C-alpha positions as CSV (number, residue, x, y, z in Angstrom):
1,X,3.3,8.8,2.7
2,X,0.1,7.7,4.4
3,X,-3.3,9.3,3.8
4,X,-4.9,10.6,7.0
5,X,-8.4,11.8,7.7
6,X,-9.1,14.7,10.0
7,X,-12.6,15.6,11.2
8,X,-14.0,18.8,12.7
9,X,-17.5,19.3,14.1
10,X,-19.8,22.4,13.8
11,X,-23.2,23.5,14.8
12,X,-25.8,25.9,13.3
13,X,-29.5,26.6,13.5
14,X,-31.4,26.7,10.3
15,X,-35.0,26.6,9.1
16,X,-36.3,25.1,5.9
17,X,-39.5,24.1,4.2
18,X,-40.0,21.2,1.8
19,X,-42.0,22.5,-1.2
20,X,-45.0,20.4,-2.1
21,X,-44.0,17.7,0.5
22,X,-46.9,15.5,1.6
23,X,-46.2,15.7,5.3
24,X,-45.6,18.2,8.1
25,X,-42.2,19.2,6.7
26,X,-44.0,21.3,4.0
27,X,-44.3,23.8,6.8
28,X,-41.5,26.1,7.8
29,X,-39.6,24.5,10.7
30,X,-36.1,24.6,12.1
31,X,-33.4,22.3,13.2
32,X,-30.3,22.4,15.4
33,X,-27.9,21.0,12.8
34,X,-24.6,19.3,13.7
35,X,-22.1,19.0,10.9
36,X,-19.0,16.7,10.8
37,X,-16.6,17.3,8.0
38,X,-13.8,14.8,7.4
39,X,-10.9,15.8,5.1
40,X,-8.3,13.5,3.7
41,X,-4.7,14.2,2.6
42,X,-1.1,13.5,3.3
43,X,0.4,15.1,6.4
44,X,3.0,17.8,5.5
45,X,6.5,16.3,5.8
46,X,8.7,19.4,6.3
47,X,10.6,19.2,9.6
48,X,10.8,22.7,11.1
49,X,7.8,24.0,9.2
50,X,5.1,25.2,11.6
51,X,2.5,23.0,9.9
52,X,4.8,19.9,9.8
53,X,2.8,16.7,10.4
54,X,-0.6,18.2,9.6
55,X,-3.0,17.3,6.8
56,X,-4.4,20.8,7.4
57,X,-4.4,23.1,10.5
58,X,-7.7,22.6,12.4
59,X,-7.8,26.4,12.7
60,X,-7.8,26.7,8.9
61,X,-10.5,24.1,8.6
62,X,-12.6,26.0,11.1
63,X,-12.2,29.3,9.2
64,X,-13.1,27.8,5.9
65,X,-16.3,26.0,7.2
66,X,-17.3,28.9,9.5
67,X,-17.0,31.4,6.6
68,X,-18.5,29.4,3.8
69,X,-21.1,27.3,5.6
70,X,-21.9,28.2,9.2
71,X,-22.0,32.0,8.8
72,X,-24.2,31.6,5.7
73,X,-26.6,29.0,7.0
74,X,-26.9,29.9,10.7
75,X,-30.3,31.3,11.5
76,X,-31.3,31.4,7.8
77,X,-34.3,30.0,6.0
78,X,-33.5,27.6,3.1
79,X,-36.2,27.3,0.4
80,X,-36.5,25.6,-3.0
81,X,-36.5,28.1,-5.9
82,X,-39.8,26.4,-7.1
83,X,-41.7,28.2,-4.3
84,X,-44.1,30.6,-6.2
85,X,-42.9,34.2,-6.5
86,X,-45.8,35.6,-4.3
87,X,-45.0,33.2,-1.5
88,X,-41.2,34.0,-1.9
89,X,-41.9,37.7,-1.5
90,X,-43.9,37.0,1.7
91,X,-40.9,35.0,3.1
92,X,-38.5,37.8,2.2
93,X,-40.6,40.1,4.3
94,X,-40.2,37.9,7.4
95,X,-36.4,37.4,7.2
96,X,-33.3,38.9,5.5
97,X,-31.5,35.6,5.8
98,X,-33.0,33.5,3.1
99,X,-31.1,31.0,1.0
100,X,-32.9,30.1,-2.2
101,X,-31.6,26.8,-3.7
102,X,-32.3,24.9,-6.9
103,X,-33.1,21.7,-5.0
104,X,-35.5,20.4,-2.3
105,X,-33.6,21.4,0.9
106,X,-33.6,17.9,2.5
107,X,-30.7,16.8,4.6
108,X,-29.6,14.6,1.7
109,X,-29.4,17.5,-0.7
110,X,-28.0,20.0,1.8
111,X,-25.1,17.6,2.6
112,X,-24.3,17.3,-1.1
113,X,-24.4,21.1,-1.4
114,X,-22.0,21.5,1.5
115,X,-19.6,19.1,-0.1
116,X,-19.6,21.1,-3.4
117,X,-19.0,24.4,-1.6
118,X,-16.2,23.1,0.6
119,X,-14.2,21.3,-2.1
120,X,-13.8,24.7,-3.8
121,X,-12.1,26.2,-0.8
122,X,-9.6,23.5,0.2
123,X,-5.9,23.7,-0.6
124,X,-4.4,21.4,-3.2
125,X,-3.8,17.9,-1.9
126,X,-6.6,18.1,0.7
127,X,-10.1,16.7,-0.3
128,X,-13.4,16.2,1.3
129,X,-13.6,12.6,2.4
130,X,-17.0,12.6,4.0
131,X,-19.6,14.9,5.5
132,X,-22.3,13.9,8.1
133,X,-25.1,16.4,8.7
134,X,-27.3,15.7,11.7
135,X,-30.8,17.2,11.3
136,X,-31.9,15.8,14.6
137,X,-30.1,14.0,17.4
138,X,-31.1,10.7,15.9
139,X,-31.2,11.4,12.1
140,X,-28.4,12.3,9.7
141,X,-27.4,12.3,6.1
142,X,-23.9,11.3,5.0
143,X,-21.9,12.1,1.9
144,X,-18.8,10.2,0.9
145,X,-16.5,11.2,-1.9
146,X,-15.9,7.6,-3.0
147,X,-19.7,7.2,-3.6
148,X,-19.7,10.3,-5.8
149,X,-16.7,9.9,-8.1
């Protein structure tokens, strides 16, 4: 059977800061992120089954991404774990939605992080094909499974 790609789009607001960056992005700032997730798999071939003809129900895709990405990232502040403890404590006083990661939270690293999270939650036979994360209207980072095998 043919492999088919299905894509769903999402939106969230998130702030970040780039630790020790040599430009303006070292300051806390936010983005209106747009996320496109493309999955690949074979459509179900079970005539009479409610999901016949689907790689994965779009409602199920939405639930997985909303639960594991959007609900977690939306209106949060993502920071590198290298931020000194005293500064981290100050940040924690300003928000209870802080995501501490072991990488510089650039779009490139965030899109890779999202791919790792999502693959853990997909059913057998369905895989992440690509992810595109728009940081601004004109700038995005893209992750492809074939580039990361």
